[in-house]
All heavy atoms as an XYZ file, in Angstrom:
856
protein
N      63.189   -253.684    116.136
C      61.747   -253.737    116.005
C      61.284   -252.548    115.161
O      61.710   -251.429    115.366
C      61.106   -253.694    117.389
C      59.594   -253.681    117.344
S      58.807   -253.607    118.952
C      59.061   -255.263    119.500
N      60.410   -252.821    114.236
C      59.886   -251.771    113.365
C      58.997   -250.826    114.158
O      58.094   -251.267    114.867
C      59.060   -252.398    112.223
O      59.901   -253.288    111.494
C      58.511   -251.337    111.293
N      59.241   -249.515    114.057
C      58.361   -248.568    114.742
C      56.993   -248.548    114.069
O      56.882   -248.347    112.859
C      59.069   -247.226    114.593
C      60.143   -247.411    113.594
C      60.340   -248.867    113.374
N      55.963   -248.784    114.856
C      54.581   -248.785    114.361
C      53.693   -248.058    115.354
O      54.015   -248.000    116.546
C      54.077   -250.221    114.176
C      54.790   -251.073    113.126
C      54.302   -252.513    113.202
C      54.597   -250.509    111.738
N      52.561   -247.514    114.886
C      51.641   -246.849    115.810
C      51.261   -247.777    116.962
O      51.070   -248.979    116.767
C      50.424   -246.539    114.937
C      50.955   -246.505    113.545
C      52.079   -247.504    113.510
N      51.221   -247.212    118.149
C      50.844   -247.981    119.328
C      52.012   -248.613    120.062
O      51.828   -249.206    121.113
N      53.215   -248.489    119.506
C      54.413   -249.024    120.160
C      55.283   -247.871    120.651
O      55.359   -246.850    119.993
C      55.267   -249.824    119.175
C      54.673   -251.109    118.713
C      55.660   -251.813    117.806
N      55.094   -253.024    117.247
C      55.660   -253.721    116.281
N      56.817   -253.317    115.755
N      55.101   -254.813    115.818
N      55.959   -248.055    121.785
C      56.953   -247.056    122.158
C      58.101   -247.093    121.136
O      58.403   -248.148    120.586
C      57.441   -247.509    123.532
C      56.732   -248.759    123.862
C      55.848   -249.137    122.732
N      58.683   -245.952    120.859
C      59.767   -245.865    119.870
C      60.931   -245.082    120.452
O      60.819   -244.501    121.533
C      59.273   -245.201    118.560
C      58.193   -246.043    117.903
C      58.758   -243.793    118.808
N      62.023   -245.035    119.691
C      63.193   -244.287    120.152
C      62.792   -242.863    120.502
O      62.167   -242.174    119.705
C      64.256   -244.226    119.060
C      64.905   -245.520    118.726
C      65.955   -245.360    117.659
N      65.350   -244.786    116.450
C      66.032   -244.266    115.453
N      67.340   -244.216    115.501
N      65.421   -243.789    114.390
N      63.138   -242.440    121.693
C      62.911   -241.065    122.093
C      61.497   -240.745    122.537
O      61.208   -239.599    122.869
N      60.588   -241.725    122.549
C      59.206   -241.443    122.950
C      58.523   -242.716    123.428
O      58.600   -243.756    122.781
C      58.413   -240.858    121.787
O      57.062   -240.660    122.156
N      57.844   -242.595    124.538
C      57.045   -243.721    125.036
C      55.552   -243.437    124.909
O      54.742   -244.179    125.433
C      57.386   -244.008    126.515
O      57.122   -242.822    127.281
C      58.839   -244.430    126.676
N      55.192   -242.367    124.187
C      53.791   -241.942    124.101
C      52.929   -242.865    123.252
O      51.723   -242.823    123.345
C      53.687   -240.532    123.500
O      54.166   -240.561    122.143
C      54.462   -239.517    124.322
N      53.550   -243.656    122.380
C      52.835   -244.547    121.456
C      52.034   -243.780    120.406
O      51.147   -244.318    119.772
C      51.939   -245.530    122.203
C      52.688   -246.416    123.154
C      51.751   -247.333    123.929
N      52.443   -248.036    124.975
C      52.927   -249.263    124.861
N      52.796   -249.918    123.743
N      53.525   -249.833    125.876
N      52.350   -242.501    120.235
C      51.649   -241.696    119.233
C      52.100   -242.093    117.838
O      53.294   -242.261    117.585
C      51.904   -240.216    119.477
C      51.299   -239.762    120.821
C      51.338   -238.292    121.006
N      50.546   -237.652    119.964
C      50.754   -236.415    119.552
N      51.718   -235.690    120.077
N      50.000   -235.891    118.615
N      51.163   -242.230    116.902
C      51.513   -242.633    115.546
C      52.554   -241.735    114.886
O      53.434   -242.227    114.177
C      50.175   -242.581    114.803
C      49.149   -242.833    115.861
C      49.703   -242.155    117.093
N      52.487   -240.436    115.113
C      53.450   -239.537    114.472
C      54.868   -239.820    114.956
O      55.821   -239.723    114.190
C      53.070   -238.049    114.667
C      53.250   -237.604    116.112
C      53.869   -237.179    113.709
N      55.020   -240.199    116.203
C      56.350   -240.511    116.722
C      56.890   -241.787    116.087
O      58.073   -241.874    115.766
C      56.318   -240.629    118.247
C      55.929   -239.322    118.951
S      56.920   -237.895    118.463
C      58.487   -238.322    119.169
N      56.019   -242.771    115.878
C      56.443   -243.998    115.198
C      56.850   -243.687    113.757
O      57.870   -244.187    113.271
C      55.316   -245.032    115.226
N      56.077   -242.848    113.080
C      56.397   -242.492    111.701
C      57.726   -241.762    111.620
O      58.568   -242.077    110.773
C      55.288   -241.634    111.091
C      55.542   -241.176    109.654
C      55.623   -242.380    108.712
C      54.474   -240.208    109.213
N      57.948   -240.800    112.497
C      59.203   -240.050    112.480
C      60.394   -240.950    112.797
O      61.469   -240.792    112.208
C      59.141   -238.870    113.441
C      58.173   -237.757    113.026
C      58.091   -236.701    114.117
C      58.552   -237.147    111.694
N      60.209   -241.903    113.689
C      61.282   -242.855    113.987
C      61.588   -243.698    112.747
O      62.745   -243.845    112.354
C      60.881   -243.743    115.156
C      61.997   -244.675    115.619
O      63.100   -244.658    115.029
O      61.774   -245.441    116.565
N      60.562   -244.212    112.090
C      60.759   -245.037    110.898
C      61.431   -244.245    109.778
O      62.416   -244.688    109.182
C      59.423   -245.598    110.413
C      59.474   -246.470    109.158
C      60.320   -247.711    109.389
C      58.061   -246.842    108.732
N      60.926   -243.054    109.506
C      61.474   -242.247    108.416
C      62.861   -241.702    108.734
O      63.619   -241.359    107.827
C      60.525   -241.098    108.068
C      59.165   -241.511    107.527
C      58.325   -240.287    107.224
C      59.292   -242.419    106.312
N      63.198   -241.620    110.010
C      64.505   -241.126    110.413
C      65.608   -242.167    110.332
O      66.778   -241.854    110.525
N      65.249   -243.396    110.024
C      66.264   -244.439    109.900
C      67.023   -244.286    108.590
O      66.447   -243.882    107.577
C      65.615   -245.814    110.011
C      65.078   -246.015    111.408
C      64.360   -247.303    111.591
N      63.963   -247.396    112.994
C      63.822   -248.515    113.652
N      64.011   -249.668    113.042
N      63.466   -248.507    114.914
N      68.314   -244.611    108.647
C      69.153   -244.482    107.454
C      68.492   -245.124    106.246
O      68.027   -246.252    106.322
C      70.499   -245.179    107.668
C      71.524   -244.368    108.333
C      72.841   -245.101    108.416
N      72.625   -246.528    108.698
C      73.523   -247.463    108.489
N      74.690   -247.166    108.019
N      73.268   -248.713    108.780
N      68.442   -244.392    105.170
C      67.995   -244.816    103.852
C      66.486   -244.944    103.693
O      66.003   -245.129    102.576
C      68.668   -246.143    103.432
C      70.136   -246.022    103.327
C      71.064   -246.469    104.220
C      70.869   -245.375    102.291
N      72.334   -246.148    103.798
C      72.237   -245.481    102.603
C      70.502   -244.725    101.117
C      73.231   -244.956    101.799
C      71.499   -244.208    100.316
C      72.843   -244.325    100.658
N      65.697   -244.844    104.743
C      64.252   -245.049    104.620
C      63.625   -244.039    103.659
O      62.874   -244.428    102.751
C      63.576   -244.993    105.984
N      63.907   -242.762    103.843
C      63.332   -241.747    102.959
C      63.837   -241.894    101.533
O      63.077   -241.732    100.573
C      63.633   -240.339    103.481
C      62.762   -239.891    104.640
C      63.306   -238.597    105.242
C      61.325   -239.710    104.212
N      65.093   -242.221    101.377
C      65.645   -242.386    100.027
C      64.972   -243.553     99.309
O      64.665   -243.466     98.121
C      67.161   -242.613    100.117
C      67.839   -242.860     98.790
C      67.806   -241.591     97.902
N      68.416   -241.822     96.615
C      69.703   -241.610     96.340
N      70.519   -241.134     97.277
N      70.172   -241.847     95.146
N      64.731   -244.635    100.020
C      64.045   -245.783     99.423
C      62.647   -245.381     98.971
O      62.236   -245.677     97.845
C      64.006   -246.963    100.404
C      65.424   -247.500    100.621
C      63.068   -248.061     99.905
C      65.566   -248.435    101.801
N      61.910   -244.687     99.830
C      60.568   -244.219     99.451
C      60.646   -243.321     98.223
O      59.831   -243.426     97.303
C      59.903   -243.483    100.614
C      59.516   -244.327    101.816
C      59.021   -243.431    102.945
C      58.471   -245.362    101.444
N      61.628   -242.427     98.206
C      61.796   -241.510     97.076
C      62.040   -242.288     95.783
O      61.445   -241.999     94.750
C      62.937   -240.538     97.350
C      63.183   -239.614     96.209
C      64.148   -239.728     95.246
C      62.430   -238.449     95.873
N      64.047   -238.705     94.349
C      62.995   -237.902     94.709
C      61.336   -237.818     96.456
C      62.503   -236.753     94.110
C      60.852   -236.666     95.859
C      61.422   -236.144     94.708
N      62.923   -243.258     95.820
C      63.266   -244.011     94.616
C      62.105   -244.871     94.119
O      62.019   -245.169     92.933
C      64.511   -244.867     94.846
C      65.768   -244.067     95.089
C      66.153   -243.120     93.955
O      65.719   -243.330     92.808
O      66.898   -242.159     94.228
N      61.196   -245.247     94.995
C      60.044   -246.068     94.605
C      58.852   -245.228     94.162
O      57.792   -245.766     93.849
C      59.629   -246.985     95.765
C      60.644   -248.062     96.162
C      60.147   -248.816     97.381
C      60.923   -248.999     95.003
N      59.021   -243.925     94.084
C      57.900   -243.019     93.827
C      57.197   -243.245     92.491
O      56.000   -243.025     92.381
C      58.350   -241.568     93.931
C      59.243   -241.126     92.785
C      59.916   -239.788     93.054
N      60.806   -239.398     91.978
C      62.047   -239.848     91.815
N      62.538   -240.742     92.664
N      62.790   -239.425     90.815
N      57.923   -243.654     91.461
C      57.332   -243.745     90.122
C      56.974   -245.153     89.682
O      56.021   -245.334     88.934
C      58.283   -243.136     89.085
C      58.444   -241.641     89.260
O      57.463   -240.976     89.655
O      59.559   -241.133     89.017
N      57.759   -246.126     90.105
C      57.507   -247.486     89.626
C      58.205   -248.501     90.515
O      59.059   -248.148     91.335
C      58.011   -247.635     88.186
O      59.406   -247.440     88.153
N      57.836   -249.758     90.303
C      58.466   -250.847     91.041
C      59.913   -251.005     90.571
O      60.224   -250.787     89.400
C      57.698   -252.142     90.820
N      60.782   -251.373     91.501
C      62.197   -251.568     91.194
C      62.663   -252.892     91.786
O      62.243   -253.269     92.879
C      63.043   -250.439     91.786
C      62.768   -249.023     91.298
C      63.574   -248.023     92.118
C      63.074   -248.889     89.816
N      63.560   -253.554     91.079
C      64.162   -254.755     91.640
C      65.094   -254.362     92.775
O      65.498   -253.195     92.893
C      64.970   -255.525     90.572
O      66.073   -254.702     90.163
C      64.099   -255.903     89.382
N      65.457   -255.332     93.583
C      66.356   -255.080     94.703
C      67.659   -254.459     94.198
O      68.122   -253.459     94.726
C      66.629   -256.386     95.453
C      67.413   -256.204     96.715
C      66.764   -256.027     97.928
C      68.799   -256.221     96.704
C      67.483   -255.859     99.107
C      69.533   -256.051     97.872
C      68.873   -255.871     99.074
N      68.244   -255.057     93.163
C      69.534   -254.577     92.647
C      69.428   -253.156     92.088
O      70.285   -252.316     92.343
C      70.063   -255.522     91.579
C      71.469   -255.170     91.146
C      72.081   -256.225     90.257
N      72.130   -257.548     90.843
C      73.100   -257.991     91.652
N      74.084   -257.194     91.960
N      73.083   -259.207     92.117
N      68.360   -252.870     91.346
C      68.182   -251.522     90.801
C      67.991   -250.510     91.922
O      68.566   -249.419     91.903
C      66.988   -251.486     89.825
O      67.229   -252.409     88.772
C      66.776   -250.099     89.261
N      67.199   -250.880     92.907
C      66.983   -249.994     94.053
C      68.296   -249.745     94.786
O      68.600   -248.607     95.159
C      65.937   -250.603     94.987
C      65.495   -249.766     96.171
C      64.987   -248.397     95.747
C      64.428   -250.512     96.955
N      69.091   -250.774     94.954
C      70.386   -250.623     95.617
C      71.284   -249.660     94.834
O      71.929   -248.797     95.422
C      71.058   -251.991     95.765
C      72.336   -251.954     96.559
C      72.945   -253.333     96.743
O      72.703   -254.244     95.956
N      73.739   -253.477     97.790
N      71.289   -249.778     93.520
C      72.097   -248.881     92.699
C      71.602   -247.443     92.790
O      72.392   -246.507     92.891
C      72.091   -249.352     91.242
C      72.852   -250.636     91.030
C      72.614   -251.251     89.661
O      71.684   -250.897     88.945
N      73.461   -252.203     89.299
N      70.295   -247.261     92.767
C      69.740   -245.903     92.847
C      69.973   -245.267     94.204
O      69.951   -244.045     94.333
C      68.254   -245.925     92.515
C      68.002   -246.185     91.050
C      66.617   -245.778     90.693
N      66.329   -246.101     89.313
C      65.159   -245.896     88.757
N      64.167   -245.375     89.458
N      64.965   -246.201     87.496
N      70.161   -246.098     95.202
C      70.435   -245.585     96.552
C      71.938   -245.507     96.800
O      72.411   -245.702     97.923
C      69.760   -246.469     97.598
S      67.979   -246.319     97.643
N      72.686   -245.215     95.750
C      74.130   -245.002     95.861
C      74.866   -246.165     96.514
O      75.797   -245.967     97.293
C      74.432   -243.700     96.608
C      73.870   -242.490     95.897
O      73.889   -242.484     94.648
O      73.405   -241.563     96.576
N      74.409   -247.377     96.230
C      75.131   -248.540     96.720
C      74.941   -248.842     98.186
O      75.843   -249.399     98.819
N      73.794   -248.525     98.753
C      73.518   -248.905    100.138
C      73.801   -250.401    100.274
O      73.597   -251.174     99.337
C      72.052   -248.566    100.521
C      71.063   -249.284     99.632
C      71.767   -248.904    101.969
N      74.287   -250.817    101.433
C      74.607   -252.232    101.608
C      73.338   -253.078    101.479
O      72.241   -252.633    101.816
C      75.271   -252.482    102.965
O      74.317   -252.421    103.999
N      73.509   -254.289    100.999
C      72.356   -255.160    100.798
C      71.663   -255.489    102.118
O      70.440   -255.597    102.166
C      72.750   -256.440    100.061
O      73.751   -257.121    100.768
N      72.419   -255.598    103.197
C      71.797   -255.925    104.484
C      70.950   -254.760    105.002
O      69.847   -254.970    105.516
C      72.852   -256.328    105.513
O      73.751   -255.274    105.748
N      71.449   -253.534    104.869
C      70.670   -252.370    105.307
C      69.431   -252.211    104.424
O      68.333   -251.970    104.928
C      71.528   -251.086    105.308
C      70.666   -249.844    105.524
C      72.603   -251.167    106.377
N      69.597   -252.359    103.110
C      68.456   -252.242    102.208
C      67.406   -253.299    102.531
O      66.213   -252.981    102.608
C      68.913   -252.357    100.756
C      67.826   -252.238     99.696
C      67.046   -250.924     99.828
C      68.424   -252.372     98.306
N      67.825   -254.520    102.761
C      66.872   -255.587    103.090
C      66.132   -255.284    104.395
O      64.918   -255.482    104.495
C      67.591   -256.928    103.184
N      66.858   -254.771    105.374
C      66.229   -254.417    106.656
C      65.214   -253.304    106.472
O      64.094   -253.382    106.981
C      67.301   -253.997    107.682
O      68.169   -255.107    107.916
C      66.672   -253.548    108.989
N      65.586   -252.244    105.750
C      64.650   -251.132    105.534
C      63.432   -251.588    104.747
O      62.314   -251.203    105.054
C      65.330   -249.972    104.820
C      66.347   -249.245    105.621
C      65.787   -248.618    106.918
N      66.904   -248.262    107.751
C      67.368   -249.002    108.743
N      66.774   -250.126    109.078
N      68.406   -248.615    109.447
N      63.631   -252.397    103.730
C      62.486   -252.882    102.954
C      61.563   -253.735    103.820
O      60.337   -253.640    103.709
C      62.966   -253.670    101.729
C      63.561   -252.815    100.617
C      64.258   -253.693     99.586
C      62.488   -251.945     99.960
N      62.139   -254.540    104.702
C      61.317   -255.340    105.615
C      60.513   -254.429    106.535
O      59.315   -254.632    106.752
C      62.195   -256.280    106.432
C      61.404   -257.176    107.390
C      62.298   -258.045    108.263
N      63.417   -257.359    108.879
C      63.326   -256.539    109.933
N      62.156   -256.279    110.477
N      64.408   -255.973    110.443
N      61.160   -253.390    107.082
C      60.470   -252.457    107.972
C      59.369   -251.698    107.222
O      58.258   -251.540    107.748
C      61.464   -251.468    108.579
C      62.418   -252.103    109.557
C      63.561   -251.197    109.971
O      63.828   -250.176    109.293
O      64.204   -251.518    110.985
N      59.673   -251.236    106.019
C      58.665   -250.502    105.239
C      57.509   -251.415    104.854
O      56.357   -250.973    104.806
C      59.311   -249.874    104.005
C      60.311   -248.746    104.296
C      61.067   -248.354    103.034
C      59.610   -247.542    104.913
N      57.789   -252.690    104.610
C      56.717   -253.643    104.311
C      55.870   -253.896    105.551
O      54.633   -253.935    105.472
C      57.295   -254.946    103.778
N      56.506   -254.054    106.700
C      55.764   -254.276    107.943
C      54.881   -253.080    108.276
O      53.791   -253.229    108.818
C      56.727   -254.557    109.101
C      56.021   -255.003    110.362
C      56.975   -255.405    111.469
O      58.176   -255.629    111.215
O      56.509   -255.479    112.621
N      55.344   -251.887    107.911
C      54.573   -250.662    108.137
C      53.547   -250.427    107.021
O      52.837   -249.426    107.044
C      55.522   -249.471    108.239
N      53.473   -251.313    106.039
C      52.567   -251.233    104.885
C      52.794   -249.964    104.067
O      51.863   -249.317    103.615
C      51.096   -251.332    105.314
C      50.173   -251.548    104.121
O      50.608   -252.175    103.133
O      49.029   -251.063    104.158
N      54.077   -249.628    103.869
C      54.433   -248.486    103.034
C      55.048   -248.935    101.711
O      54.971   -248.219    100.721
C      55.403   -247.562    103.777
C      54.851   -246.950    105.060
C      55.920   -246.122    105.758
C      53.612   -246.124    104.781
N      55.666   -250.100    101.701
C      56.248   -250.671    100.481
C      56.023   -252.173    100.537
O      55.838   -252.740    101.613
C      57.737   -250.359    100.388
N      56.039   -252.783     99.366
C      55.817   -254.225     99.307
C      56.515   -254.792     98.084
O      56.868   -254.053     97.165
C      54.319   -254.525     99.251
C      53.980   -255.911     99.750
O      54.881   -256.625    100.222
O      52.797   -256.282     99.681
N      56.690   -256.089     98.075
C      57.317   -256.768     96.945
C      56.238   -257.461     96.124
O      55.360   -258.115     96.669
C      58.333   -257.797     97.442
C      59.108   -258.408     96.328
N      58.731   -259.575     95.720
C      60.236   -257.999     95.703
C      59.593   -259.872     94.772
N      60.514   -258.928     94.734
N      56.319   -257.255     94.822
C      55.403   -257.937     93.905
C      56.252   -258.597     92.822
O      57.473   -258.557     92.881
C      54.429   -256.932     93.291
O      55.126   -256.046     92.441
N      55.618   -259.138     91.814
C      56.354   -259.773     90.727
C      57.263   -258.820     89.983
O      58.253   -259.234     89.387
N      56.962   -257.529     90.019
C      57.762   -256.526     89.306
C      58.891   -255.963     90.155
O      59.688   -255.163     89.680
C      56.870   -255.366     88.845
C      55.840   -255.805     87.824
O      56.109   -256.774     87.090
O      54.771   -255.175     87.768
N      58.934   -256.290     91.425
C      59.945   -255.750     92.320
C      59.291   -255.075     93.511
O      58.157   -255.384     93.874
N      59.987   -254.137     94.086
C      59.484   -253.403     95.253
C      58.758   -252.153     94.786
O      59.204   -251.473     93.863
C      60.629   -253.033     96.189
C      61.239   -254.240     96.835
C      62.301   -254.907     96.231
C      60.727   -254.746     98.015
C      62.850   -256.040     96.800
C      61.267   -255.883     98.594
C      62.322   -256.523     97.986
O      62.845   -257.648     98.547
N      57.635   -251.866     95.440
C      56.831   -250.700     95.065
C      56.159   -250.134     96.306
O      56.012   -250.821     97.333
C      55.776   -251.094     94.036
N      55.731   -248.888     96.212
C      54.962   -248.282     97.290
C      53.573   -248.899     97.330
O      52.980   -249.186     96.292
C      54.839   -246.773     97.078
C      56.126   -245.961     97.122
C      55.828   -244.490     96.859
C      56.845   -246.143     98.441
N      53.063   -249.088     98.520
C      51.683   -249.521     98.692
C      50.783   -248.291     98.570
O      51.270   -247.157     98.413
C      51.477   -250.139    100.086
O      51.746   -249.117    101.063
C      52.374   -251.354    100.303
N      49.493   -248.487     98.686
C      48.569   -247.342     98.662
C      48.906   -246.358     99.783
O      48.945   -245.150     99.565
C      47.126   -247.835     98.789
C      46.109   -246.734     98.659
C      44.679   -247.253     98.698
O      44.443   -248.398     98.290
O      43.812   -246.487     99.150
N      49.172   -246.896    100.975
C      49.552   -246.011    102.093
C      50.892   -245.332    101.819
O      51.094   -244.183    102.177
C      49.638   -246.790    103.404
C      48.299   -247.113    103.996
C      48.424   -247.583    105.429
O      47.810   -246.989    106.285
N      49.194   -248.616    105.699
N      51.809   -246.047    101.187
C      53.109   -245.475    100.849
C      52.968   -244.332     99.860
O      53.637   -243.303     99.985
N      52.082   -244.499     98.868
C      51.856   -243.417     97.892
C      51.208   -242.215     98.574
O      51.545   -241.064     98.281
C      50.997   -243.921     96.731
C      51.765   -244.857     95.808
C      50.970   -245.211     94.557
N      49.704   -245.878     94.836
C      49.567   -247.183     95.045
N      50.627   -247.976     94.992
N      48.383   -247.705     95.286
N      50.302   -242.478     99.498
C      49.674   -241.386    100.242
C      50.717   -240.636    101.078
O      50.746   -239.405    101.093
C      48.572   -241.946    101.147
O      48.044   -240.941    101.971
N      51.576   -241.379    101.754
C      52.650   -240.757    102.533
C      53.563   -239.954    101.625
O      53.957   -238.837    101.961
C      53.454   -241.811    103.292
C      54.708   -241.310    103.996
C      54.376   -240.250    105.040
C      55.463   -242.474    104.620
N      53.906   -240.497    100.460
C      54.793   -239.786     99.545
C      54.182   -238.448     99.154
O      54.877   -237.437     99.083
C      55.114   -240.618     98.300
C      56.134   -239.950     97.436
C      57.470   -239.998     97.771
C      55.758   -239.236     96.319
C      58.422   -239.357     96.999
C      56.696   -238.582     95.532
C      58.037   -238.650     95.875
N      52.862   -238.409     98.911
C      52.198   -237.141     98.606
C      52.356   -236.136     99.733
O      52.587   -234.947     99.493
N      52.272   -236.607    100.948
C      52.465   -235.736    102.106
C      53.916   -235.270    102.194
O      54.186   -234.111    102.522
C      52.056   -236.470    103.396
O      50.686   -236.857    103.277
C      52.229   -235.607    104.621
N      54.847   -236.144    101.871
C      56.264   -235.763    101.893
C      56.571   -234.717    100.827
O      57.406   -233.833    101.048
C      57.152   -236.998    101.702
C      57.136   -237.994    102.857
C      57.928   -239.246    102.484
C      57.654   -237.374    104.134
N      55.901   -234.782     99.688
C      56.082   -233.763     98.642
C      55.626   -232.406     99.175
O      56.286   -231.396     98.963
C      55.326   -234.157     97.353
C      55.256   -233.009     96.369
C      55.992   -235.373     96.714
N      54.504   -232.391     99.891
C      54.031   -231.144    100.504
C      55.028   -230.645    101.549
O      55.295   -229.446    101.632
C      52.668   -231.352    101.146
C      51.557   -231.597    100.157
C      50.223   -231.863    100.834
O      50.014   -231.356    101.962
O      49.409   -232.572    100.236
N      55.580   -231.546    102.335
C      56.573   -231.171    103.338
C      57.826   -230.618    102.663
O      58.418   -229.635    103.126
C      56.921   -232.381    104.205
C      57.812   -232.148    105.405
C      57.197   -231.150    106.376
C      58.090   -233.467    106.103
N      58.225   -231.209    101.533
C      59.366   -230.717    100.774
C      59.103   -229.297    100.269
O      59.984   -228.440    100.329
C      59.672   -231.653     99.608
C      60.857   -231.182     98.792
O      61.944   -230.996     99.373
O      60.685   -230.984     97.577
N      57.886   -229.053     99.789
C      57.541   -227.703     99.316
C      57.616   -226.710    100.477
O      58.129   -225.598    100.325
C      56.148   -227.702     98.687
N      57.117   -227.104    101.647
C      57.190   -226.238    102.820
C      58.656   -225.959    103.167
O      59.039   -224.812    103.428
C      56.481   -226.880    104.009
C      56.539   -226.006    105.222
C      55.642   -225.047    105.585
C      57.579   -225.985    106.221
N      56.060   -224.432    106.751
C      57.243   -224.999    107.152
C      58.750   -226.707    106.405
C      58.028   -224.719    108.264
C      59.543   -226.422    107.502
C      59.174   -225.437    108.422
N      59.487   -226.997    103.155
C      60.894   -226.835    103.512
C      61.610   -225.899    102.539
O      62.517   -225.162    102.937
C      61.590   -228.200    103.547
N      61.188   -225.890    101.283
C      61.786   -224.987    100.299
C      61.486   -223.532    100.612
O      62.252   -222.638    100.247
C      61.278   -225.325     98.893
O      61.720   -226.604     98.516
N      60.381   -223.279    101.286
C      60.007   -221.908    101.669
C      60.507   -221.539    103.065
O      60.399   -220.390    103.479
C      58.486   -221.750    101.628
C      57.872   -221.954    100.272
C      56.375   -221.692    100.279
N      55.640   -222.470    101.259
C      55.123   -223.693    101.065
N      55.274   -224.283     99.908
N      54.454   -224.308    102.013
N      61.024   -222.496    103.790
C      61.434   -222.323    105.181
C      62.601   -221.361    105.276
O      63.628   -221.533    104.630
C      61.804   -223.680    105.748
C      62.208   -223.704    107.186
C      61.900   -222.817    108.164
C      62.989   -224.721    107.797
N      62.435   -223.206    109.356
C      63.121   -224.388    109.162
C      63.597   -225.876    107.330
C      63.826   -225.154    110.062
C      64.304   -226.656    108.239
C      64.407   -226.293    109.578
N      62.443   -220.360    106.083
C      63.498   -219.371    106.324
C      63.627   -219.174    107.832
O      62.851   -218.436    108.431
C      63.174   -218.030    105.661
C      62.997   -218.098    104.173
C      64.317   -218.408    103.460
N      64.144   -218.488    102.027
C      64.038   -219.622    101.341
N      64.059   -220.772    101.953
N      63.898   -219.602    100.032
N      64.609   -219.839    108.447
C      64.789   -219.652    109.890
C      65.057   -218.183    110.206
O      65.655   -217.464    109.412
C      66.021   -220.518    110.215
C      66.096   -221.496    109.095
C      65.561   -220.790    107.888
N      64.610   -217.776    111.376
C      64.824   -216.402    111.815
C      66.304   -216.150    111.985
O      67.034   -216.975    112.531
C      64.089   -216.184    113.140
C      64.190   -214.779    113.646
C      63.370   -214.544    114.852
N      63.386   -215.698    115.741
C      62.775   -215.743    116.907
N      62.087   -214.724    117.318
N      62.832   -216.818    117.641
N      66.737   -215.018    111.487
C      68.147   -214.642    111.598
C      68.407   -214.048    112.974
O      67.583   -213.310    113.503
C      68.483   -213.590    110.514
C      68.286   -214.102    109.095
C      69.192   -215.287    108.786
O      70.352   -215.281    109.125
N      68.631   -216.310    108.162
N      69.580   -214.353    113.539
C      69.907   -213.758    114.845
C      69.941   -212.243    114.739
O      70.385   -211.687    113.749
C      71.301   -214.315    115.173
C      71.612   -215.338    114.129
C      70.626   -215.190    113.019
N      69.459   -211.570    115.803
C      69.442   -210.105    115.758
C      70.755   -209.480    116.064
O      71.665   -209.896    116.557
C      68.446   -209.498    116.715
O      67.752   -210.354    117.485
């Protein structure tokens, strides 16, 4: 079942939207698929190649989940980020910038 706001998800029964998002993004290949769709629509085969040969069944499952979550969709040009997907990607870029500055405390 696709993790969506209002549903219990792996590791949490709170139904909080952030927990659903973290569950969805934590699934194998989900973030990579979003990353590869950042600039333009891609066909299934091109997306599979860009994702280092992810299996077609896993790619199809992730694309279905991302579509159900309204983050990616299929059009005549292939798979692309939706408006919500582009908004999420902008947030992920900010998170990436934060992670680049992240310095865990060193043991004393």
